[in-house]
N, C-alpha and C positions, 0 to 999 in steps of 0.2 A: 397876598393875593395869590391865589394859583391861578397859571394862566388856562385861559378856555379860548376855545374856538366855536364860534356857531353860525350857524345858516340859518337865515331867518326866510320861512316860506310864505307868501301870500295866496293862501289857497285855503278854499272852504270844505267842508263836508269833515264826517269822522275822522277822528285822530288814527284810527287802527286802519282805513283806508287809505289816507294819507303815508301811513309809515310804511304800508304794504309795496305801495308806488315807490318810494324813495328807496326802500330795502330791495327792490328789483331793478331800479337804475345803478345803483352802488353796488350789486352783487351780493349783497349780504346773505346770510342764512335767514332762518326763522327766530322771528323774536321771541323774548319772553314778554308775556303780557305784564300791565301794570298790577301789581298788587299792593299797591299802597295808597292808592285813591288819586296818585298824581297824573294818570292818563299817559306816562311817559313808558313807550317801549324799549326794550334794552336789546341791542343787537352786537353782533360780533362777526367783525368782517377783516378782512386782510388789507394790509397796509399795502402803499403803490411804492415807497420809497425804498421801503427794507422789508424782507420776509419776516413779518411779525403781527400778531393780532393786533386789532385796536376796537374800540369800543365807539358806538353809535347809539345816543337816544333819541329819540323822537317823541316828540310831546306838545302839549299847549304850552304857547308863549305865556309864561307866567311873569313877565317883567314889564307888566303893564305900570305905564307913568301914572302920575298924580293927575287930577283934575287940574284942566287947564295949562298943564305941561305937555310941551309939544316933543314928540320924540320919533324918529324914523321907524323905530321897532314897533310901533303901536300898530301898524297897517300889516303887519305879518303876525297871523294867529299861531302858525307852526313853528316850533323850535327845533332844529337838529345838532345835537351836541356832539361832536366831534372829540372823542378822547383816546389819547396816546400815550399812557401813563408810562410805558415801558421805554418810549424814544421822544421824550418830553421837547427836546429842540427839533424836532420833524413834527410837531403836532399842527403847527401853522400852515406847512406845506402840504399837510395830508387834507388838510380842512379846505385850501385853495384847490386841491384836484377833487374834492368830493363838490364843492360848489359848481365848479366846471362840467363834472358829470351831470350834474343834477340839471344845469342850464341847459345841456345839450340833449337829455333824456327827457325833461320836461320843460319844453320850450314856452309852454302856454302858462306857467306859473313865475311870477315875479321873487326875485330874491334878495337876499343880502348876506355878504359875508363880513361877518363881525369878530373882532378879536378882545378879550376880556370884557365885554359888553360894553367898551367904553370907546374902541377904534371903529370906524366903519372903513371896510378894507375894500371893498366891492359891492356894485350891485347890478342887478340885470332885471330889464324890462323887457316883455315880450317885444319881438320887432327890431331890437336893439342889439347892437354888440353889449357883452358885460363892460362895465365901466369901472376901473380900478383905480381908486383915488389916493391923494398923496396923502402922506403920513402926519398922522394927529389929527384927521377929521371926526368929529365925534358924531354920533347919530342924535345928538341932542340940537335942541333950539338954537344954540350958538352958532351952529354950522348950518341951518336951514338953508341958506343964500346959495351953498353948493349942491347938497343932496338934494333939495327940493324943486330942484329944476328938471324936473320929468324922471330922475334918475331912483326915486325910491319912494313906491307905494304914493298916497296922496296926503295933502295939505288941507285941512279944515279948519 
């Protein structure tokens, strides 16, 4: 599996409006509208760790869990995928920096930072400082005792 790093946002409204807000906060240029029906907007921005372009894809969270299966990601309808293919070893750091910029620039929006959709790296709830988790914490039900304590979305 290729490494992936995503920020999930608990924000309502049209994806294009959310994408424009995220693009402004991250200092991205104009985005390319979705042409494939995915609803995912594509942007190119400048990395912060090195002088190189990186891709940012903003769209609906398509990773819904099966009925009756609990995951922290379900409460976050928007996914921001950070792709730094030319400097893959720096991608997780770029995603962390993007997460921190989104938290600072959109303090009203709960957010999760996730690696490979398997590891919960950090969570932000408005009114609290971002919480960085220990390694090997999943966004799945097996770790709900940690992430479900007011750090990630809501438990239903």
